[in-house]
N, C-alpha and C positions, 0 to 999 in steps of 0.2 A: 765294239764288243759290248754286249749287254752285261749289266752288273746287278747284284742283289742289293736291295735297300730294305731297312726295317723302319716301320712307323708305328707309333703308339698313340692310342686314342682313349678318351675317358668314357665314351659311350658307343654303343652299337650304331646309333644314328650318325655320329661323326664319322665312323668307319665306313658306313654305307654311302654317305655323301661323297667321301674321298674317292672310293672306288668307282663312283659314277661321274667323275670329272668335275667335282665341285671345287670352288676356291674358298679357303678359310681365311677370314679377316680377323678383326680385333674383337676383344671381349666387349660387347656392347650392352650387357644387361643393365648397366647404370645409365645408358644413353650416351650420346655424343653431341658436341656443339660445333658450329661453324660451317655447316653444309650449305646454308642459304646462299643461292646464287652460283654455287659451284657445279661443274659438270663432271660426270662420270661416264666414260666411254667404253663400251664393250666391242670387241672384234667378233666374238662368238658368244652368244648370238649378236648379230650386228645391231647396234643401237646405242643411244646415249640418253641420259637424263640430266636435266639441269634442275637442281633442287630448289623448290619454292619454300614458302613458310611451312613450318611444322604445325601440328594440331595442338601443341602444348601451349601453356600460358606464355612462356618464352618462345617466340616463333623461330628462334635459331637453335633450339634444343630439340634433338630428335631421339625418339624411342624407336624400337624395332618396327612398330606398326606404321610410323611415319616413313621410314626408309623403305619398307616393303611396299606400301601403297604407291609411292612416287616411282620407284623403279619398275614395279610390275605393270603400272599403267603405261609407262613409256616403252617397255620391252615385255610383251605378254608371254613370250616363250621362256622367260627366266623366272625362277622361283627364288625368293629371298626368305631365308629361314634362320633359325637360331638353334644351336645345339650346345648345351651347357654354357650358354651365354655368348658363344662365339658366332659371329656373323658368317653365314653360309650363302654362296651364290651357286645354284645348280640349275641345269636345264630342266624344264618341265618334263620332257621326254629325252633322257640322256642318249645321245648318239655320238657325242664327242665331248671334250672338256670345255669348260667355260674359259674364255680368254678376255682379260682386261687389257685395253690398248696400252701401248708404250708411251702415250702422250704424258707430258708433265702436268699432272692434274692434282692439286692439293686435296681434293675429295678422296683420292686413293689413300693418301697418308692418314687422313682422319679415320678412315674405315679399316685401317690395318694392313695396307698394301704398300709396296715400294712405290713412291710417287713418280720415279723416273724410269721404271722398268715395266716391261710386259709381264703380267702374271698369267700363267697357263695351268689349267687343270688338265688332268689326264684321265681318260676313260680306260680302266684296267679290265682286260679280258680275264675270264675265269680260267682256272687250270683245265687242261684237257687236250690241248694241242701238243703234238709231239713232232719236233721239239717246240717248247713254248716260244711264243713270239712276244717281244716287249711292245708296249707295256702290258703286263699281266700280273695278277697276284698269284702267288704260289703256295702260300700257307697262311692260315689265320688261327690264332689261339687267344685264350683269355689268361691273364696273369693271376686271376683269382683275387685281385684287389680292385675290382671295377675298372680294370685297364684291359684294352684289347690290342693285340699285336698282329700286324700283317707284314709279311715279307713279299716284296714285289720284285719283278724282273724289269729293269729299265735300260 
């Protein structure tokens, strides 16, 4: 049986990426350490990246541009973005959600995902089908405090 869920976002960008099947990771605006030599595996889109040296003075300290360059070079159909400092993985042309493999990979923990579990983004259909078919979003509103609320059917 489908259920309703509520999600709150700090920006329209975060909301849009969520509805388009993105995965939201850690707050990386200050950068992260420890990715050098670690692998990150995606099921959708299929591919993996093993992180090399960053472009920073400390070759094991990564800013968004380092993470983005290495992942997008290995998996060209994936976009690596940041919304309000939060790491975002979304398909360049969303047709399904992004899926991080269930492999036990320390890179997932560093980037804000459960190291031992599969992380699955969902592509939410807009309202309009009757009856609505999950996953779909059914209502969006602003709280008036730079917060956006979406109700989904899952």
